[in-house]
Chimera marker file (.cmm) of the C-alpha trace (Angstrom):
<marker_set name="trace">
<marker id="1" x="-25.928" y="-1.006" z="-24.875" r="1" g="1" b="0" radius="0.5"/>
<marker id="2" x="-25.359" y="-3.915" z="-22.907" r="1" g="1" b="0" radius="0.5"/>
<marker id="3" x="-27.221" y="-7.401" z="-22.582" r="1" g="1" b="0" radius="0.5"/>
<marker id="4" x="-28.932" y="-7.733" z="-18.832" r="1" g="1" b="0" radius="0.5"/>
<marker id="5" x="-28.593" y="-11.374" z="-17.792" r="1" g="1" b="0" radius="0.5"/>
<marker id="6" x="-30.947" y="-12.777" z="-14.836" r="1" g="1" b="0" radius="0.5"/>
<marker id="7" x="-27.633" y="-13.969" z="-12.685" r="1" g="1" b="0" radius="0.5"/>
<marker id="8" x="-26.916" y="-17.025" z="-11.383" r="1" g="1" b="0" radius="0.5"/>
<marker id="9" x="-24.154" y="-18.160" z="-9.134" r="1" g="1" b="0" radius="0.5"/>
<marker id="10" x="-22.070" y="-19.262" z="-12.171" r="1" g="1" b="0" radius="0.5"/>
<marker id="11" x="-22.324" y="-15.797" z="-14.038" r="1" g="1" b="0" radius="0.5"/>
<marker id="12" x="-21.328" y="-14.552" z="-10.690" r="1" g="1" b="0" radius="0.5"/>
<marker id="13" x="-18.891" y="-16.305" z="-10.180" r="1" g="1" b="0" radius="0.5"/>
<marker id="14" x="-17.624" y="-15.627" z="-14.298" r="1" g="1" b="0" radius="0.5"/>
<marker id="15" x="-18.324" y="-11.696" z="-13.275" r="1" g="1" b="0" radius="0.5"/>
<marker id="16" x="-16.305" y="-11.853" z="-10.091" r="1" g="1" b="0" radius="0.5"/>
<marker id="17" x="-13.692" y="-13.532" z="-11.917" r="1" g="1" b="0" radius="0.5"/>
<marker id="18" x="-13.688" y="-10.780" z="-14.913" r="1" g="1" b="0" radius="0.5"/>
<marker id="19" x="-14.112" y="-7.995" z="-12.413" r="1" g="1" b="0" radius="0.5"/>
<marker id="20" x="-10.650" y="-9.118" z="-10.710" r="1" g="1" b="0" radius="0.5"/>
<marker id="21" x="-12.252" y="-9.523" z="-7.306" r="1" g="1" b="0" radius="0.5"/>
<marker id="22" x="-10.762" y="-12.988" z="-5.767" r="1" g="1" b="0" radius="0.5"/>
<marker id="23" x="-13.082" y="-14.976" z="-3.822" r="1" g="1" b="0" radius="0.5"/>
<marker id="24" x="-13.749" y="-18.378" z="-2.040" r="1" g="1" b="0" radius="0.5"/>
<marker id="25" x="-16.789" y="-20.793" z="-1.657" r="1" g="1" b="0" radius="0.5"/>
<marker id="26" x="-17.965" y="-22.769" z="1.384" r="1" g="1" b="0" radius="0.5"/>
<marker id="27" x="-19.829" y="-25.404" z="2.408" r="1" g="1" b="0" radius="0.5"/>
<marker id="28" x="-21.510" y="-24.079" z="4.303" r="1" g="1" b="0" radius="0.5"/>
<marker id="29" x="-23.747" y="-21.173" z="2.460" r="1" g="1" b="0" radius="0.5"/>
<marker id="30" x="-24.266" y="-20.248" z="-0.797" r="1" g="1" b="0" radius="0.5"/>
<marker id="31" x="-21.899" y="-16.971" z="-0.708" r="1" g="1" b="0" radius="0.5"/>
<marker id="32" x="-19.229" y="-15.855" z="-2.687" r="1" g="1" b="0" radius="0.5"/>
<marker id="33" x="-16.124" y="-15.135" z="0.445" r="1" g="1" b="0" radius="0.5"/>
<marker id="34" x="-14.152" y="-11.703" z="-1.062" r="1" g="1" b="0" radius="0.5"/>
<marker id="35" x="-10.587" y="-12.463" z="-0.098" r="1" g="1" b="0" radius="0.5"/>
<marker id="36" x="-10.114" y="-9.118" z="0.023" r="1" g="1" b="0" radius="0.5"/>
<marker id="37" x="-11.908" y="-7.396" z="3.003" r="1" g="1" b="0" radius="0.5"/>
<marker id="38" x="-11.700" y="-10.678" z="4.424" r="1" g="1" b="0" radius="0.5"/>
<marker id="39" x="-8.183" y="-9.753" z="4.886" r="1" g="1" b="0" radius="0.5"/>
<marker id="40" x="-8.921" y="-5.993" z="6.508" r="1" g="1" b="0" radius="0.5"/>
<marker id="41" x="-8.346" y="-5.909" z="10.179" r="1" g="1" b="0" radius="0.5"/>
<marker id="42" x="-11.596" y="-6.609" z="12.464" r="1" g="1" b="0" radius="0.5"/>
<marker id="43" x="-13.906" y="-8.276" z="8.998" r="1" g="1" b="0" radius="0.5"/>
<marker id="44" x="-14.968" y="-10.947" z="10.489" r="1" g="1" b="0" radius="0.5"/>
<marker id="45" x="-16.266" y="-12.497" z="6.427" r="1" g="1" b="0" radius="0.5"/>
<marker id="46" x="-17.328" y="-10.564" z="4.058" r="1" g="1" b="0" radius="0.5"/>
<marker id="47" x="-19.467" y="-12.402" z="0.888" r="1" g="1" b="0" radius="0.5"/>
<marker id="48" x="-21.512" y="-11.741" z="-1.736" r="1" g="1" b="0" radius="0.5"/>
<marker id="49" x="-25.037" y="-13.257" z="-2.182" r="1" g="1" b="0" radius="0.5"/>
<marker id="50" x="-27.743" y="-14.009" z="-4.358" r="1" g="1" b="0" radius="0.5"/>
<marker id="51" x="-30.669" y="-13.985" z="-2.942" r="1" g="1" b="0" radius="0.5"/>
<marker id="52" x="-34.699" y="-14.070" z="-4.893" r="1" g="1" b="0" radius="0.5"/>
<marker id="53" x="-34.912" y="-10.422" z="-4.661" r="1" g="1" b="0" radius="0.5"/>
<marker id="54" x="-31.210" y="-9.031" z="-5.666" r="1" g="1" b="0" radius="0.5"/>
<marker id="55" x="-27.643" y="-9.070" z="-4.899" r="1" g="1" b="0" radius="0.5"/>
<marker id="56" x="-26.409" y="-8.831" z="-1.263" r="1" g="1" b="0" radius="0.5"/>
<marker id="57" x="-22.943" y="-8.150" z="-0.166" r="1" g="1" b="0" radius="0.5"/>
<marker id="58" x="-21.711" y="-7.552" z="3.375" r="1" g="1" b="0" radius="0.5"/>
<marker id="59" x="-19.309" y="-7.042" z="5.610" r="1" g="1" b="0" radius="0.5"/>
<marker id="60" x="-18.574" y="-7.870" z="9.493" r="1" g="1" b="0" radius="0.5"/>
<marker id="61" x="-16.882" y="-6.217" z="11.406" r="1" g="1" b="0" radius="0.5"/>
<marker id="62" x="-15.776" y="-7.251" z="15.176" r="1" g="1" b="0" radius="0.5"/>
<marker id="63" x="-16.760" y="-4.936" z="17.631" r="1" g="1" b="0" radius="0.5"/>
<marker id="64" x="-15.332" y="-4.028" z="21.300" r="1" g="1" b="0" radius="0.5"/>
<marker id="65" x="-18.036" y="-3.883" z="23.609" r="1" g="1" b="0" radius="0.5"/>
<marker id="66" x="-16.535" y="-0.900" z="25.440" r="1" g="1" b="0" radius="0.5"/>
<marker id="67" x="-17.216" y="0.608" z="21.766" r="1" g="1" b="0" radius="0.5"/>
<marker id="68" x="-21.304" y="-0.274" z="21.599" r="1" g="1" b="0" radius="0.5"/>
<marker id="69" x="-22.100" y="3.117" z="22.412" r="1" g="1" b="0" radius="0.5"/>
<marker id="70" x="-20.217" y="5.609" z="21.085" r="1" g="1" b="0" radius="0.5"/>
<marker id="71" x="-20.709" y="2.903" z="17.522" r="1" g="1" b="0" radius="0.5"/>
<marker id="72" x="-25.012" y="3.249" z="17.944" r="1" g="1" b="0" radius="0.5"/>
<marker id="73" x="-24.011" y="6.862" z="18.659" r="1" g="1" b="0" radius="0.5"/>
<marker id="74" x="-22.015" y="7.615" z="15.132" r="1" g="1" b="0" radius="0.5"/>
<marker id="75" x="-24.666" y="4.962" z="12.830" r="1" g="1" b="0" radius="0.5"/>
<marker id="76" x="-26.613" y="8.214" z="11.687" r="1" g="1" b="0" radius="0.5"/>
<marker id="77" x="-23.447" y="9.767" z="10.675" r="1" g="1" b="0" radius="0.5"/>
<marker id="78" x="-21.575" y="6.940" z="9.190" r="1" g="1" b="0" radius="0.5"/>
<marker id="79" x="-24.713" y="6.231" z="7.307" r="1" g="1" b="0" radius="0.5"/>
<marker id="80" x="-24.581" y="9.691" z="5.743" r="1" g="1" b="0" radius="0.5"/>
<marker id="81" x="-21.749" y="9.511" z="4.994" r="1" g="1" b="0" radius="0.5"/>
<marker id="82" x="-21.981" y="6.067" z="3.003" r="1" g="1" b="0" radius="0.5"/>
<marker id="83" x="-25.492" y="6.796" z="0.917" r="1" g="1" b="0" radius="0.5"/>
<marker id="84" x="-24.922" y="3.656" z="-0.742" r="1" g="1" b="0" radius="0.5"/>
<marker id="85" x="-24.041" y="0.626" z="2.287" r="1" g="1" b="0" radius="0.5"/>
<marker id="86" x="-26.926" y="0.221" z="4.851" r="1" g="1" b="0" radius="0.5"/>
<marker id="87" x="-25.187" y="-0.075" z="8.063" r="1" g="1" b="0" radius="0.5"/>
<marker id="88" x="-26.284" y="-1.733" z="11.494" r="1" g="1" b="0" radius="0.5"/>
<marker id="89" x="-25.286" y="-3.014" z="14.595" r="1" g="1" b="0" radius="0.5"/>
<marker id="90" x="-25.910" y="-6.944" z="14.944" r="1" g="1" b="0" radius="0.5"/>
<marker id="91" x="-25.679" y="-7.253" z="18.740" r="1" g="1" b="0" radius="0.5"/>
<marker id="92" x="-26.683" y="-11.132" z="20.164" r="1" g="1" b="0" radius="0.5"/>
<marker id="93" x="-25.775" y="-12.272" z="23.851" r="1" g="1" b="0" radius="0.5"/>
<marker id="94" x="-23.092" y="-14.810" z="22.923" r="1" g="1" b="0" radius="0.5"/>
<marker id="95" x="-21.341" y="-13.877" z="20.344" r="1" g="1" b="0" radius="0.5"/>
<marker id="96" x="-19.130" y="-10.416" z="20.071" r="1" g="1" b="0" radius="0.5"/>
<marker id="97" x="-21.257" y="-7.537" z="18.656" r="1" g="1" b="0" radius="0.5"/>
<marker id="98" x="-20.777" y="-6.406" z="14.878" r="1" g="1" b="0" radius="0.5"/>
<marker id="99" x="-21.199" y="-4.083" z="12.202" r="1" g="1" b="0" radius="0.5"/>
<marker id="100" x="-22.662" y="-4.858" z="9.181" r="1" g="1" b="0" radius="0.5"/>
<marker id="101" x="-21.718" y="-3.381" z="6.148" r="1" g="1" b="0" radius="0.5"/>
<marker id="102" x="-24.747" y="-4.294" z="3.315" r="1" g="1" b="0" radius="0.5"/>
<marker id="103" x="-24.674" y="-3.222" z="-0.148" r="1" g="1" b="0" radius="0.5"/>
<marker id="104" x="-28.007" y="-4.110" z="-1.717" r="1" g="1" b="0" radius="0.5"/>
<marker id="105" x="-28.750" y="-4.673" z="-5.952" r="1" g="1" b="0" radius="0.5"/>
<marker id="106" x="-32.330" y="-5.267" z="-6.953" r="1" g="1" b="0" radius="0.5"/>
<marker id="107" x="-31.986" y="-7.828" z="-9.661" r="1" g="1" b="0" radius="0.5"/>
<marker id="108" x="-35.507" y="-9.049" z="-11.350" r="1" g="1" b="0" radius="0.5"/>
<marker id="109" x="-34.729" y="-6.606" z="-14.338" r="1" g="1" b="0" radius="0.5"/>
<marker id="110" x="-31.897" y="-8.118" z="-14.888" r="1" g="1" b="0" radius="0.5"/>
<marker id="111" x="-28.125" y="-6.758" z="-14.982" r="1" g="1" b="0" radius="0.5"/>
<marker id="112" x="-25.013" y="-6.220" z="-17.818" r="1" g="1" b="0" radius="0.5"/>
<marker id="113" x="-21.679" y="-6.633" z="-15.909" r="1" g="1" b="0" radius="0.5"/>
<marker id="114" x="-20.889" y="-3.494" z="-15.908" r="1" g="1" b="0" radius="0.5"/>
<marker id="115" x="-23.272" y="-2.595" z="-13.807" r="1" g="1" b="0" radius="0.5"/>
<marker id="116" x="-22.086" y="-5.653" z="-11.877" r="1" g="1" b="0" radius="0.5"/>
<marker id="117" x="-19.042" y="-4.941" z="-11.543" r="1" g="1" b="0" radius="0.5"/>
<marker id="118" x="-19.592" y="-0.598" z="-10.883" r="1" g="1" b="0" radius="0.5"/>
<marker id="119" x="-21.907" y="-2.448" z="-7.593" r="1" g="1" b="0" radius="0.5"/>
<marker id="120" x="-19.243" y="-4.601" z="-6.694" r="1" g="1" b="0" radius="0.5"/>
<marker id="121" x="-15.932" y="-2.451" z="-6.710" r="1" g="1" b="0" radius="0.5"/>
<marker id="122" x="-18.317" y="1.172" z="-5.169" r="1" g="1" b="0" radius="0.5"/>
<marker id="123" x="-19.438" y="-1.500" z="-2.209" r="1" g="1" b="0" radius="0.5"/>
<marker id="124" x="-16.011" y="-2.628" z="-2.114" r="1" g="1" b="0" radius="0.5"/>
<marker id="125" x="-14.263" y="0.308" z="-1.955" r="1" g="1" b="0" radius="0.5"/>
<marker id="126" x="-16.675" y="2.212" z="0.689" r="1" g="1" b="0" radius="0.5"/>
<marker id="127" x="-16.526" y="-1.197" z="2.710" r="1" g="1" b="0" radius="0.5"/>
<marker id="128" x="-12.844" y="-0.504" z="3.295" r="1" g="1" b="0" radius="0.5"/>
<marker id="129" x="-13.122" y="3.266" z="3.769" r="1" g="1" b="0" radius="0.5"/>
<marker id="130" x="-15.546" y="2.392" z="6.383" r="1" g="1" b="0" radius="0.5"/>
<marker id="131" x="-13.944" y="0.209" z="8.514" r="1" g="1" b="0" radius="0.5"/>
<marker id="132" x="-10.556" y="1.931" z="7.984" r="1" g="1" b="0" radius="0.5"/>
<marker id="133" x="-12.252" y="4.983" z="9.881" r="1" g="1" b="0" radius="0.5"/>
<marker id="134" x="-14.099" y="2.571" z="12.545" r="1" g="1" b="0" radius="0.5"/>
<marker id="135" x="-10.296" y="1.316" z="13.123" r="1" g="1" b="0" radius="0.5"/>
<marker id="136" x="-9.374" y="5.286" z="13.358" r="1" g="1" b="0" radius="0.5"/>
<marker id="137" x="-11.902" y="5.489" z="15.849" r="1" g="1" b="0" radius="0.5"/>
<marker id="138" x="-11.408" y="2.476" z="18.248" r="1" g="1" b="0" radius="0.5"/>
<marker id="139" x="-14.449" y="0.555" z="17.432" r="1" g="1" b="0" radius="0.5"/>
<marker id="140" x="-12.696" y="-2.467" z="16.448" r="1" g="1" b="0" radius="0.5"/>
<marker id="141" x="-10.459" y="-4.888" z="17.900" r="1" g="1" b="0" radius="0.5"/>
<marker id="142" x="-7.118" y="-4.064" z="16.667" r="1" g="1" b="0" radius="0.5"/>
<marker id="143" x="-5.098" y="-6.827" z="14.715" r="1" g="1" b="0" radius="0.5"/>
<marker id="144" x="-3.043" y="-8.832" z="17.524" r="1" g="1" b="0" radius="0.5"/>
<marker id="145" x="-5.140" y="-7.489" z="20.586" r="1" g="1" b="0" radius="0.5"/>
<marker id="146" x="-4.022" y="-9.312" z="23.433" r="1" g="1" b="0" radius="0.5"/>
<marker id="147" x="-7.542" y="-8.853" z="25.686" r="1" g="1" b="0" radius="0.5"/>
<marker id="148" x="-8.892" y="-9.924" z="22.397" r="1" g="1" b="0" radius="0.5"/>
<marker id="149" x="-10.451" y="-13.727" z="22.839" r="1" g="1" b="0" radius="0.5"/>
<marker id="150" x="-11.162" y="-15.853" z="19.895" r="1" g="1" b="0" radius="0.5"/>
<marker id="151" x="-13.043" y="-14.377" z="17.174" r="1" g="1" b="0" radius="0.5"/>
<marker id="152" x="-16.354" y="-15.109" z="17.673" r="1" g="1" b="0" radius="0.5"/>
<marker id="153" x="-19.233" y="-16.319" z="14.989" r="1" g="1" b="0" radius="0.5"/>
<marker id="154" x="-18.871" y="-15.690" z="11.530" r="1" g="1" b="0" radius="0.5"/>
<marker id="155" x="-21.866" y="-14.609" z="9.238" r="1" g="1" b="0" radius="0.5"/>
<marker id="156" x="-23.321" y="-18.233" z="8.610" r="1" g="1" b="0" radius="0.5"/>
<link id1="1" id2="2" r="1" g="1" b="0" radius="0.2"/>
<link id1="2" id2="3" r="1" g="1" b="0" radius="0.2"/>
<link id1="3" id2="4" r="1" g="1" b="0" radius="0.2"/>
<link id1="4" id2="5" r="1" g="1" b="0" radius="0.2"/>
<link id1="5" id2="6" r="1" g="1" b="0" radius="0.2"/>
<link id1="6" id2="7" r="1" g="1" b="0" radius="0.2"/>
<link id1="7" id2="8" r="1" g="1" b="0" radius="0.2"/>
<link id1="8" id2="9" r="1" g="1" b="0" radius="0.2"/>
<link id1="9" id2="10" r="1" g="1" b="0" radius="0.2"/>
<link id1="10" id2="11" r="1" g="1" b="0" radius="0.2"/>
<link id1="11" id2="12" r="1" g="1" b="0" radius="0.2"/>
<link id1="12" id2="13" r="1" g="1" b="0" radius="0.2"/>
<link id1="13" id2="14" r="1" g="1" b="0" radius="0.2"/>
<link id1="14" id2="15" r="1" g="1" b="0" radius="0.2"/>
<link id1="15" id2="16" r="1" g="1" b="0" radius="0.2"/>
<link id1="16" id2="17" r="1" g="1" b="0" radius="0.2"/>
<link id1="17" id2="18" r="1" g="1" b="0" radius="0.2"/>
<link id1="18" id2="19" r="1" g="1" b="0" radius="0.2"/>
<link id1="19" id2="20" r="1" g="1" b="0" radius="0.2"/>
<link id1="20" id2="21" r="1" g="1" b="0" radius="0.2"/>
<link id1="21" id2="22" r="1" g="1" b="0" radius="0.2"/>
<link id1="22" id2="23" r="1" g="1" b="0" radius="0.2"/>
<link id1="23" id2="24" r="1" g="1" b="0" radius="0.2"/>
<link id1="24" id2="25" r="1" g="1" b="0" radius="0.2"/>
<link id1="25" id2="26" r="1" g="1" b="0" radius="0.2"/>
<link id1="26" id2="27" r="1" g="1" b="0" radius="0.2"/>
<link id1="27" id2="28" r="1" g="1" b="0" radius="0.2"/>
<link id1="28" id2="29" r="1" g="1" b="0" radius="0.2"/>
<link id1="29" id2="30" r="1" g="1" b="0" radius="0.2"/>
<link id1="30" id2="31" r="1" g="1" b="0" radius="0.2"/>
<link id1="31" id2="32" r="1" g="1" b="0" radius="0.2"/>
<link id1="32" id2="33" r="1" g="1" b="0" radius="0.2"/>
<link id1="33" id2="34" r="1" g="1" b="0" radius="0.2"/>
<link id1="34" id2="35" r="1" g="1" b="0" radius="0.2"/>
<link id1="35" id2="36" r="1" g="1" b="0" radius="0.2"/>
<link id1="36" id2="37" r="1" g="1" b="0" radius="0.2"/>
<link id1="37" id2="38" r="1" g="1" b="0" radius="0.2"/>
<link id1="38" id2="39" r="1" g="1" b="0" radius="0.2"/>
<link id1="39" id2="40" r="1" g="1" b="0" radius="0.2"/>
<link id1="40" id2="41" r="1" g="1" b="0" radius="0.2"/>
<link id1="41" id2="42" r="1" g="1" b="0" radius="0.2"/>
<link id1="42" id2="43" r="1" g="1" b="0" radius="0.2"/>
<link id1="43" id2="44" r="1" g="1" b="0" radius="0.2"/>
<link id1="44" id2="45" r="1" g="1" b="0" radius="0.2"/>
<link id1="45" id2="46" r="1" g="1" b="0" radius="0.2"/>
<link id1="46" id2="47" r="1" g="1" b="0" radius="0.2"/>
<link id1="47" id2="48" r="1" g="1" b="0" radius="0.2"/>
<link id1="48" id2="49" r="1" g="1" b="0" radius="0.2"/>
<link id1="49" id2="50" r="1" g="1" b="0" radius="0.2"/>
<link id1="50" id2="51" r="1" g="1" b="0" radius="0.2"/>
<link id1="51" id2="52" r="1" g="1" b="0" radius="0.2"/>
<link id1="52" id2="53" r="1" g="1" b="0" radius="0.2"/>
<link id1="53" id2="54" r="1" g="1" b="0" radius="0.2"/>
<link id1="54" id2="55" r="1" g="1" b="0" radius="0.2"/>
<link id1="55" id2="56" r="1" g="1" b="0" radius="0.2"/>
<link id1="56" id2="57" r="1" g="1" b="0" radius="0.2"/>
<link id1="57" id2="58" r="1" g="1" b="0" radius="0.2"/>
<link id1="58" id2="59" r="1" g="1" b="0" radius="0.2"/>
<link id1="59" id2="60" r="1" g="1" b="0" radius="0.2"/>
<link id1="60" id2="61" r="1" g="1" b="0" radius="0.2"/>
<link id1="61" id2="62" r="1" g="1" b="0" radius="0.2"/>
<link id1="62" id2="63" r="1" g="1" b="0" radius="0.2"/>
<link id1="63" id2="64" r="1" g="1" b="0" radius="0.2"/>
<link id1="64" id2="65" r="1" g="1" b="0" radius="0.2"/>
<link id1="65" id2="66" r="1" g="1" b="0" radius="0.2"/>
<link id1="66" id2="67" r="1" g="1" b="0" radius="0.2"/>
<link id1="67" id2="68" r="1" g="1" b="0" radius="0.2"/>
<link id1="68" id2="69" r="1" g="1" b="0" radius="0.2"/>
<link id1="69" id2="70" r="1" g="1" b="0" radius="0.2"/>
<link id1="70" id2="71" r="1" g="1" b="0" radius="0.2"/>
<link id1="71" id2="72" r="1" g="1" b="0" radius="0.2"/>
<link id1="72" id2="73" r="1" g="1" b="0" radius="0.2"/>
<link id1="73" id2="74" r="1" g="1" b="0" radius="0.2"/>
<link id1="74" id2="75" r="1" g="1" b="0" radius="0.2"/>
<link id1="75" id2="76" r="1" g="1" b="0" radius="0.2"/>
<link id1="76" id2="77" r="1" g="1" b="0" radius="0.2"/>
<link id1="77" id2="78" r="1" g="1" b="0" radius="0.2"/>
<link id1="78" id2="79" r="1" g="1" b="0" radius="0.2"/>
<link id1="79" id2="80" r="1" g="1" b="0" radius="0.2"/>
<link id1="80" id2="81" r="1" g="1" b="0" radius="0.2"/>
<link id1="81" id2="82" r="1" g="1" b="0" radius="0.2"/>
<link id1="82" id2="83" r="1" g="1" b="0" radius="0.2"/>
<link id1="83" id2="84" r="1" g="1" b="0" radius="0.2"/>
<link id1="84" id2="85" r="1" g="1" b="0" radius="0.2"/>
<link id1="85" id2="86" r="1" g="1" b="0" radius="0.2"/>
<link id1="86" id2="87" r="1" g="1" b="0" radius="0.2"/>
<link id1="87" id2="88" r="1" g="1" b="0" radius="0.2"/>
<link id1="88" id2="89" r="1" g="1" b="0" radius="0.2"/>
<link id1="89" id2="90" r="1" g="1" b="0" radius="0.2"/>
<link id1="90" id2="91" r="1" g="1" b="0" radius="0.2"/>
<link id1="91" id2="92" r="1" g="1" b="0" radius="0.2"/>
<link id1="92" id2="93" r="1" g="1" b="0" radius="0.2"/>
<link id1="93" id2="94" r="1" g="1" b="0" radius="0.2"/>
<link id1="94" id2="95" r="1" g="1" b="0" radius="0.2"/>
<link id1="95" id2="96" r="1" g="1" b="0" radius="0.2"/>
<link id1="96" id2="97" r="1" g="1" b="0" radius="0.2"/>
<link id1="97" id2="98" r="1" g="1" b="0" radius="0.2"/>
<link id1="98" id2="99" r="1" g="1" b="0" radius="0.2"/>
<link id1="99" id2="100" r="1" g="1" b="0" radius="0.2"/>
<link id1="100" id2="101" r="1" g="1" b="0" radius="0.2"/>
<link id1="101" id2="102" r="1" g="1" b="0" radius="0.2"/>
<link id1="102" id2="103" r="1" g="1" b="0" radius="0.2"/>
<link id1="103" id2="104" r="1" g="1" b="0" radius="0.2"/>
<link id1="104" id2="105" r="1" g="1" b="0" radius="0.2"/>
<link id1="105" id2="106" r="1" g="1" b="0" radius="0.2"/>
<link id1="106" id2="107" r="1" g="1" b="0" radius="0.2"/>
<link id1="107" id2="108" r="1" g="1" b="0" radius="0.2"/>
<link id1="108" id2="109" r="1" g="1" b="0" radius="0.2"/>
<link id1="109" id2="110" r="1" g="1" b="0" radius="0.2"/>
<link id1="110" id2="111" r="1" g="1" b="0" radius="0.2"/>
<link id1="111" id2="112" r="1" g="1" b="0" radius="0.2"/>
<link id1="112" id2="113" r="1" g="1" b="0" radius="0.2"/>
<link id1="113" id2="114" r="1" g="1" b="0" radius="0.2"/>
<link id1="114" id2="115" r="1" g="1" b="0" radius="0.2"/>
<link id1="115" id2="116" r="1" g="1" b="0" radius="0.2"/>
<link id1="116" id2="117" r="1" g="1" b="0" radius="0.2"/>
<link id1="117" id2="118" r="1" g="1" b="0" radius="0.2"/>
<link id1="118" id2="119" r="1" g="1" b="0" radius="0.2"/>
<link id1="119" id2="120" r="1" g="1" b="0" radius="0.2"/>
<link id1="120" id2="121" r="1" g="1" b="0" radius="0.2"/>
<link id1="121" id2="122" r="1" g="1" b="0" radius="0.2"/>
<link id1="122" id2="123" r="1" g="1" b="0" radius="0.2"/>
<link id1="123" id2="124" r="1" g="1" b="0" radius="0.2"/>
<link id1="124" id2="125" r="1" g="1" b="0" radius="0.2"/>
<link id1="125" id2="126" r="1" g="1" b="0" radius="0.2"/>
<link id1="126" id2="127" r="1" g="1" b="0" radius="0.2"/>
<link id1="127" id2="128" r="1" g="1" b="0" radius="0.2"/>
<link id1="128" id2="129" r="1" g="1" b="0" radius="0.2"/>
<link id1="129" id2="130" r="1" g="1" b="0" radius="0.2"/>
<link id1="130" id2="131" r="1" g="1" b="0" radius="0.2"/>
<link id1="131" id2="132" r="1" g="1" b="0" radius="0.2"/>
<link id1="132" id2="133" r="1" g="1" b="0" radius="0.2"/>
<link id1="133" id2="134" r="1" g="1" b="0" radius="0.2"/>
<link id1="134" id2="135" r="1" g="1" b="0" radius="0.2"/>
<link id1="135" id2="136" r="1" g="1" b="0" radius="0.2"/>
<link id1="136" id2="137" r="1" g="1" b="0" radius="0.2"/>
<link id1="137" id2="138" r="1" g="1" b="0" radius="0.2"/>
<link id1="138" id2="139" r="1" g="1" b="0" radius="0.2"/>
<link id1="139" id2="140" r="1" g="1" b="0" radius="0.2"/>
<link id1="140" id2="141" r="1" g="1" b="0" radius="0.2"/>
<link id1="141" id2="142" r="1" g="1" b="0" radius="0.2"/>
<link id1="142" id2="143" r="1" g="1" b="0" radius="0.2"/>
<link id1="143" id2="144" r="1" g="1" b="0" radius="0.2"/>
<link id1="144" id2="145" r="1" g="1" b="0" radius="0.2"/>
<link id1="145" id2="146" r="1" g="1" b="0" radius="0.2"/>
<link id1="146" id2="147" r="1" g="1" b="0" radius="0.2"/>
<link id1="147" id2="148" r="1" g="1" b="0" radius="0.2"/>
<link id1="148" id2="149" r="1" g="1" b="0" radius="0.2"/>
<link id1="149" id2="150" r="1" g="1" b="0" radius="0.2"/>
<link id1="150" id2="151" r="1" g="1" b="0" radius="0.2"/>
<link id1="151" id2="152" r="1" g="1" b="0" radius="0.2"/>
<link id1="152" id2="153" r="1" g="1" b="0" radius="0.2"/>
<link id1="153" id2="154" r="1" g="1" b="0" radius="0.2"/>
<link id1="154" id2="155" r="1" g="1" b="0" radius="0.2"/>
<link id1="155" id2="156" r="1" g="1" b="0" radius="0.2"/>
</marker_set>
């Protein structure tokens, strides 16, 4: 049986390295920004955060304003198709709307490296699949879209 650990940031960084998930740190937050997901078309930011209640792995996709209504109508189906993810819209007046994709893992009882790796891999794969589907359904700005302005804001 694997040993359970109370995770801290240093342990998460070590486990990310051992799981072969490239990440970077920024000066604006405590998150581990996941390079592979940030490189996907439509992604504003993707990061793993250690909160007092557990791990939160969130990714924001920049939504075309004209796609808000069909995407809002499709949220129920998307949440059913990806039951391990929490999927919702984040709409702020002065920013481009975002579709937020989040995975959550409670860690009060401790966590093994194997559990951590399974959570990260499953969340990354689900996020990739969902981002591809959103691009296919034309909910997101495609790369190089001349009508798209500069990226709105990161999730900080």
